[in-house]
C-alpha positions as a printed Julia matrix, in Angstrom:
334×3 Matrix{Float64}:
 65.3   79.66  14.32
 68.5   78.08  12.24
 69.78  77.37  15.23
 66.71  75.54  16.62
 66.48  73.47  13.57
 70.35  72.58  13.68
 69.69  71.59  17.49
 66.92  69.6   16.78
 68.79  68.14  13.84
 71.93  67.14  16.11
 69.73  65.73  18.78
 68.03  63.41  16.55
 70.86  62.19  14.76
 71.86  59.29  17.27
 67.86  58.13  16.66
 68.08  58.79  13.37
 71.31  56.55  13.07
 69.73  53.35  15.25
 67.04  53.67  12.52
 69.46  53.55   9.7
 71.79  50.47  11.41
 68.42  48.55  12.12
 66.84  48.73   8.71
 69.53  48.37   7.09
 71.66  46.03   8.65
 69.55  44.02  10.92
 68.39  40.95   9.92
 65.2   40.41  10.65
 64.55  37.29   8.49
 67.08  35.77  11.1
 64.21  35.97  14.01
 60.99  35.26  12.13
 59.84  32.89  14.75
 57.83  34.42  18.18
 60.44  33.33  20.04
 63.3   34.12  18.31
 61.73  37.77  17.53
 61.19  37.67  21.65
 64.77  37.44  22.33
 66.1   39.24  19.38
 68.12  36.28  18.74
 69.37  35.06  15.08
 68.27  31.82  13.87
 69.82  31.49  10.37
 68.78  27.69   8.93
 66.23  26.42   6.46
 63.15  25.5    8.01
 61.79  21.77   7.75
 59.58  20.87   4.69
 57.01  18.22   4.65
 57.2   15.13   1.34
 55.24  17.57  -1.16
 53.58  14.78  -2.76
 51.89  13.95   0.72
 48.03  14.19   0.09
 47.1   17.56   1.79
 43.58  19.19   0.92
 42.53  22.52  -0.12
 41.44  25.06   2.99
 39.98  28.3    3.67
 40.18  30.39   6.55
 36.59  32.51   7.77
 35.2   34.71  10.14
 32.9   32.52  12.58
 29.74  35.01  11.3
 30.82  34.03   7.46
 31.24  30.48   7.96
 27.97  30.08   5.98
 26.75  27.2    3.84
 29.21  24.44   3.34
 30.01  21.6    0.54
 29.43  18.33   1.81
 32.7   17.46   1.87
 33.78  20.65   3.94
 34.91  19.87   8.06
 34.71  23.09   9.44
 38.34  23.58  12.53
 38.05  25.55  15.05
 41.86  25.91  16.97
 44.32  28.78  18.02
 47.43  29.57  16.46
 48.81  25.72  15.53
 45.79  25.74  13.25
 45.29  29.74  12.23
 46.7   30.77   8.49
 50.53  31.28   8.93
 53.03  32.84   6.63
 55.55  30.25   7.51
 53.19  26.99   6.56
 50.62  28.6    4.31
 49.83  25.25   2.54
 51.01  22.72   4.91
 48.98  22.87   8.41
 47.97  20.12  10.1
 44.3   20.28   9.36
 45.14  19.94   5.29
 47.18  16.1    5.9
 44.01  15.81   8.28
 41.39  16.26   5.18
 43.99  14.62   3.1
 43.19  11.47   4.86
 39.99  11.61   5.23
 38.89  13.38   1.84
 37.9   16.58   3.5
 37.98  19.97   2.5
 38.85  22.26   5.86
 37.0   25.93   6.73
 39.11  27.01   9.75
 36.7   29.58  11.43
 37.42  32.49  14.06
 40.51  33.95  15.67
 42.82  31.7   17.28
 42.13  33.34  20.54
 39.07  31.87  21.95
 38.64  28.83  19.64
 36.06  26.8   22.14
 33.95  30.36  22.76
 33.78  30.56  19.34
 32.51  26.98  18.66
 30.09  27.51  21.14
 28.68  30.68  19.88
 28.54  28.71  16.32
 26.9   25.99  17.94
 24.01  28.23  19.61
 23.09  30.65  16.99
 24.33  29.12  13.7
 24.42  25.18  13.61
 23.86  24.18  10.08
 26.68  26.5    9.23
 28.69  23.6   11.0
 28.12  20.45   9.65
 27.86  16.89  11.04
 31.72  16.53  12.31
 33.21  19.67  13.69
 37.0   19.32  14.78
 38.11  21.22  17.83
 42.27  22.2   18.35
 43.72  23.64  21.34
 47.4   24.04  22.79
 48.33  22.61  26.27
 49.01  25.94  27.6
 45.43  27.14  27.53
 42.94  24.37  27.15
 42.29  24.19  30.92
 41.71  27.76  30.77
 39.33  27.75  27.8
 37.68  25.16  28.79
 36.76  26.79  32.45
 35.75  29.66  31.67
 33.4   28.76  28.81
 29.59  30.41  29.77
 27.4   28.06  28.35
 24.68  30.7   29.38
 25.66  33.79  27.94
 26.72  32.97  24.82
 26.45  35.96  22.15
 26.31  35.45  18.62
 29.12  36.0   16.55
 30.67  39.24  15.79
 30.8   40.62  12.17
 34.26  41.74  12.14
 34.15  45.8   11.49
 36.05  47.27   7.97
 39.09  49.08   8.96
 39.52  52.29   7.33
 42.49  53.47   5.22
 43.43  55.77   8.3
 43.75  52.82  11.03
 45.76  51.09   8.49
 48.01  53.9    7.65
 48.38  54.18  11.42
 48.73  50.89  12.26
 51.65  50.42   9.81
 53.51  53.84  11.1
 53.4   52.26  14.67
 54.88  48.84  13.0
 57.79  51.14  11.34
 58.33  52.79  14.93
 58.22  50.13  17.37
 60.08  47.48  16.02
 63.21  49.36  16.37
 62.47  50.43  19.75
 61.65  46.84  20.73
 64.87  45.7   19.16
 67.11  47.5   20.97
 65.3   47.09  24.58
 65.77  43.49  23.94
 69.31  44.26  22.91
 69.88  46.17  26.14
 68.65  44.16  28.34
 65.37  46.71  29.43
 62.68  44.57  28.15
 63.37  41.0   29.55
 61.5   38.94  27.59
 59.16  35.7   28.75
 61.1   33.23  27.7
 62.79  30.6   28.84
 66.16  28.8   28.22
 67.41  25.18  28.95
 70.44  22.78  27.79
 69.11  19.41  26.5
 71.24  16.53  26.96
 71.77  15.66  23.43
 70.61  17.32  19.64
 67.44  18.12  19.1
 67.65  20.84  16.8
 69.43  21.38  13.06
 70.43  25.07  14.44
 71.71  25.69  18.78
 70.99  22.07  18.59
 71.01  21.6   22.59
 69.31  24.69  23.5
 65.31  24.82  23.82
 63.59  28.01  23.97
 60.0   28.05  25.41
 57.69  30.26  26.54
 57.68  30.99  30.64
 54.36  30.82  30.6
 54.24  26.8   30.23
 55.71  26.44  33.44
 51.89  27.88  34.91
 50.06  25.37  36.7
 46.27  25.6   36.93
 44.29  24.97  40.19
 42.83  21.94  40.92
 39.58  22.8   41.26
 40.47  24.08  37.53
 40.69  20.69  36.2
 37.84  19.52  37.77
 35.85  22.2   36.17
 37.63  22.06  32.73
 36.57  18.06  32.46
 33.04  19.04  33.57
 33.3   21.55  30.83
 34.17  19.83  27.86
 31.95  16.81  28.72
 29.04  19.04  28.77
 30.23  20.98  25.8
 30.21  17.56  23.65
 26.81  16.49  24.84
 25.67  19.85  23.88
 27.25  19.03  20.79
 25.63  15.98  20.23
 21.65  17.52  21.58
 22.24  19.36  17.95
 23.54  16.56  15.91
 27.3   17.13  16.06
 30.44  14.99  16.88
 33.67  17.3   17.75
 37.03  15.95  17.85
 39.0   17.48  20.37
 42.64  17.64  19.28
 45.24  18.62  22.14
 49.02  20.01  21.0
 51.82  19.75  23.54
 53.84  22.91  24.49
 57.54  22.76  23.5
 58.4   22.73  27.2
 56.3   19.43  27.6
 57.55  18.34  24.28
 61.29  18.27  25.17
 61.1   17.91  28.73
 62.3   14.3   28.98
 65.56  15.68  26.73
 66.56  18.49  29.73
 69.33  18.66  31.47
 68.07  20.6   34.33
 64.19  20.99  34.04
 63.2   24.22  35.76
 59.63  22.12  36.51
 59.44  18.63  36.94
 55.75  18.69  38.17
 52.93  16.23  36.02
 52.5   17.76  32.53
 48.85  18.36  31.39
 48.49  15.79  28.87
 51.14  13.11  30.45
 49.17   9.75  31.33
 46.75   9.9   32.69
 45.3   12.96  31.53
 42.37  13.69  33.06
 40.78  14.07  29.65
 41.12  10.29  28.68
 37.95   9.57  29.78
 36.03  12.18  27.03
 35.07  10.22  23.94
 37.15  11.3   20.31
 39.94  12.96  22.67
 43.04  13.13  20.8
 45.99  13.53  23.06
 48.96  14.5   20.43
 51.87  14.04  23.22
 52.58  10.4   22.53
 52.84  11.17  18.8
 54.89  14.03  19.82
 57.31  12.23  22.31
 58.05   9.17  19.73
 58.98  12.09  16.88
 61.62  13.64  19.35
 62.97   9.98  21.17
 63.26   8.7   18.24
 65.91  11.45  17.17
 64.0   13.19  14.67
 65.05  17.12  14.58
 63.1   20.12  14.43
 59.66  18.28  16.02
 59.07  21.63  16.93
 61.14  25.0   15.12
 64.19  26.24  17.2
 63.06  29.46  17.08
 60.01  29.37  17.72
 56.59  27.48  19.85
 55.4   26.18  17.04
 56.27  22.5   15.63
 57.58  22.11  12.05
 55.88  21.22   8.7
 57.27  17.39   9.09
 55.32  17.32  12.76
 52.3   19.18  11.37
 52.28  16.35   8.76
 52.41  13.58  11.48
 49.69  15.32  13.34
 47.56  15.81  11.02
 47.76  12.02   9.34
 47.36  10.45  12.96
 44.44  12.47  13.81
 42.69  11.37   9.73
 43.33   7.88  10.43
 42.01   7.53  13.65
 38.39   9.8   12.92
 38.65   6.91   9.55
 38.78   4.39  11.98
 36.38   5.91  13.9
 33.7    6.46  10.6
């Protein structure tokens, strides 16, 4: 028995050494961005922060089934990861700057995977919870898909989020402790190539690794021609349905990182027209706000870190610019 235990201990010793190295010496703070985590590339830098004196409003995040009665000065926002709560900018999200311009507090509803489907569900099953004006947001990568596959005839009511048991949370923690080191070594050994592209830029665009662009390979996937037509038809239908309920929707479209830096690439892997490039198919839809021209102006002006170097999302100052642009546009329409 002692021999068995000794052999087992010796067998596990290399694994224990690797685990000890990972938890004691690997700087996970340098890999906090989504692209940094995927590539295990280290980024030691200070992320840009917006002016702390810039007006911004408060925000609360709720499940769709829990929007409930709102105050008269609250607007509901449905969006994806650009909108959702994030530890990297807990009090500097784009819609908070928008709210600072229009004088509204923000309620972010639902999960960020399917914001349009969740809005449609709330519109059909609890329209009184939404107020008169609703903000919808989608990143460029999924805007066609999200619109194409809206099922207007079979929309379920918002689902009540089940409470996780203490046991489930403990199992999740254990899985996280074991999976992070495994993913780290798989990436470093090249056993699990990440879905991340790298492109050289013609000039410095970031404050660290200044002329290297990391982006999701998914950004290069092109929708079919019929998908464009269906997406446009469904957005117009969604807008018309919202109006029939007495709601005005503002649709905010945010370009992906690849699109934002396409003009700065030395050898772009794909030169085809991007979804949000002019002329954009959604330009004919009222209150469709395309953020690409604004972000183009920031990148072309030489501003560093318009998007984060280690992440696919934009930085805090860009969130401020987007929020203020959207807020000013809405204010001019009111």
